[in-house]
C-alpha positions, 0 to 999 in steps of 0.5 A, a space after each residue: 476621217 471622212 463623213 459618210 452620209 447615206 442617201 434616200 431618194 424619193 419617188 412616189 414616197 418610196 426609197 428608189 435609186 436611178 442610174 445617171 439621173 434617168 427616171 426610166 431606170 427607177 429601182 424601188 428598194 423600200 416603199 417605206 423610207 422610215 424603215 431604211 432611216 431607222 436602219 441607218 439610225 440603229 447602226 449609229 448614223 447621225 445624218 441623212 441626205 434626203 432627195 425629193 426626185 418628184 420635186 426636182 422634176 416637178 419644180 416644187 416640193 412633193 414628198 414633204 410628208 416623208 420628211 415630216 415622218 422621218 423627222 418625227 420617227 428618227 433623230 437623224 439630222 436631215 438635209 433635204 433637196 429637190 423642188 425648193 423654188 418658192 418662199 413657201 417651199 423653203 418655209 415648209 421644208 424648214 417647218 417640217 424639220 430639215 436642218 439644211 436645204 440643198 439647192 441646185 436648180 434655183 441657184 442656177 435659174 434664179 440667183 437673185 432669189 437664192 442670194 436673198 435667201 442666203 441674206 435672210 436665213 444665213 449661208 450656213 443653212 444652205 448646201 449648194 447642189 453642184 451637179 456636174 455633167 461634162 464640167 457644166 451644171 445640170 438642173 431640173 432633176 438633171 433633165 437639163 444641162 446649163 452652159 455654166 461651168 462648175 467653178 464659176 457657179 461655185 465661186 459665185 456662191 462662195 463669195 456669198 458665204 456658202 461653204 457647203 457644196 454637194 457635187 455629183 458627177 452625173 456620169 458616175 451616179 448609180 454606176 458603182 464604178 468609182 467616184 470622180 476623185 480628180 474632180 473633187 480634188 480640183 474643187 478642194 484645190 480651188 476652195 480649200 476651206 469648203 465642206 465638200 460632199 462628194 456624190 456618185 459612183 461609190 462602189 465599196 469601202 475602198 472608194 471611201 478610203 480613196 476619198 479620205 486619202 484625197 482629203 475630201 470632207 464628206 461623201 453621200 452614197 446610196 446604191 452601194 448600201 442598197 446593193 450590199 456593196 458596203 455595210 453600215 458597220 463599214 460606214 461607221 468604221 470610216 466615220 469614227 
């Protein structure tokens, strides 16, 4: 059984998708994310991955009001990422009702702050965003690529107690050409007790089956839903 988690990516408050993280490829699917979220909820989905792409680019949370709306108007459990850099950002996202925080750029650029948050709030609150381009970690809305290899990055936070990892292969993101199953197998081999959320490239139900057979715990997908490559009923069949 694999947990299938739909994603909503936000620019200017609207539900969008990018290709390979390129903001120039923005495609708007729905101006009101609540409509999409309610569609997910009505299908029986319990969890949502919400990404503030404006926040990731700006280095501060931008679409907080959307998170508040979704929390108030649905019962979905939401993990929120994008632009969480300061104590104020963290508290505002928690106060708005997010259940988990996905942190990527800050964990690379300011590990001291990230580790202090883990000590203060507990490792269970955090999902480590490991966005991979050519084996190394990308940051700042994928606009920069660090010299940090995914394994050493994840190991550092694994030692701090983090067990939830969201790994996106940027070369696959939005391409609908299949997920990086081999990469995810490598991660699971290295960290067998982690809750790995695979992301990028899912094009249909067969990709979910392939990930499940590879014993990947969870997967996030967006474009495959919005482009009609997979139905919400098929997602529920995989998750139940």
